[in-house]
Structure formats: structure tokens, C-alpha cells
N, C-alpha and C positions, 0 to 999 in steps of 0.2 A: 504494500500500500504506500503510495506516495502522498505526502502532505504538501499542499501549496505553502511555500515559505511564509506567505502573508498570514496563514492561520496559526503559526507557531507562536505561543505566548511565553513559553519558558523552555530553556534547555538545561537539563540537569546532568552534570558530568560526574560520574561515579568512578573514581580512580581505583585501580587495583593496588592494595597496600603492598609495598615491596620493602623487604628488609635491606639493610646496608648491602652494597654500596649505593643503592638508589634512595634518593630522598623524595618520596612521594607522599602527598597528603592521603589520609585514609578516610576523609569525610567528603561527601558530595559537595560540589560547587554548583550553585544555581545562577544562571544568567537569565534575566527577565527582559522582555521586549522594552527597549528604551535605555537599557544599561549600556555602558561604554563598549564592552566587547561582544554584546549579543549579535549585532548585525554582521560583523566580520566573521564570527564563528558560524552563524547560520549560512552565510555566503559560501564558506569553505565546505560545509556539509551538503550544500546544494550542487557542488561540482559533479560532473558525470564521471563514471569510472572510465579509465583508459582501456581501449580494446587491446586484446592480445595481438601481437604482431607476428603470428606464425611461430616458427621455431626460433626461440631466442634464449640466450643464456640469462638466467636470473640469479641474483645473489641470494644466498641462503642465510637468513637471519630471522630471529624471533622478535616480535614486537609485543610489548606489554601495554595493551590498550585498555582504556576505560570503557565503560558502557555509557552511552549518551542517550538520555531519554528526552524526547520531544513531546511537549504537552500543548494541547489546544484546549478550546472550551469544552470539548466533548470526549477527547481520547488522549491517552498517553501511549506512545510507541517507542520502541528501541530504534534509534536512528542508525542508518547504514553509514559507515565511514568509507568515503570514496577511496578506491584503490587504483594503483597503476597497473600496467600490463602484466606485471609479475605478481600481483596480488598484495603488494605492500601499500600501506597508507600513503596517499598523495602528499607531497611536500607541503602545500598550503594547509592541509588538514593537520598534519603533524605540527606545523608552526602555530596554528590556532589552538590546538590542544596544549602546547607548551606555554602559550600565553595565559591559559586558564589554570593549569595544574602544575606548571613547571616542567623542567626536563630532568631526566635522570642524570645525576652527577656523581662521579666517583669521589669518595672521601679518602683522605690520606691518613 
């Protein structure tokens, strides 16, 4: 089911708690329509997936991704995080997530 971006009232980002060396919050972050980061985050979530380009070599790595819930007046759904041709989160989506929950950082 696709929601028109204009219907979304709130985006709730529910990070995955991660032990050291990752510093991730363990509480959800809510972005409501009209807040500073809401529109740019919603725009990133609205990007299309990239199509696979035939046989291509893809890097193998794991992503620790949060669940993003999009809420309208009548329904709340888990949002799809747009991916590149290799199935990894698109750069603009990763950047939007980082602006909300931060980026993993190694500690010394």
C-alpha cells in the first residue's frame, strides 16, 4: 500500500538498540508534519527504488536499520526504505536516517 506523502502526519523512527561500538538511541524518535526534519525525511522515503541492472557485482555488507512507521489520520504502516540496485538503502535515505538517529560511530 502506498500512502500519498501529503497524508502522512507523523513519522516514527524506531532504532535498533546496538551495543558498543555503535552509539544508537534505543527510544523512538517522532517527526511530526511541520517539524524541521519531517519534510526532508519524508522526501527521502518517497524516492523510488533503483532497478537492478542485470548482472552486477554488489558489495556484501549488513545494515542495521530502524523501523519507520508512517501515521495518517486513519492508519499507521511500516514504511519501505528505498533501496539501490543491490538492495542497500539509498544514500539520501541513509543520510536522512543519520540526521534523525545519528550514525554508528566506533569508540576508542
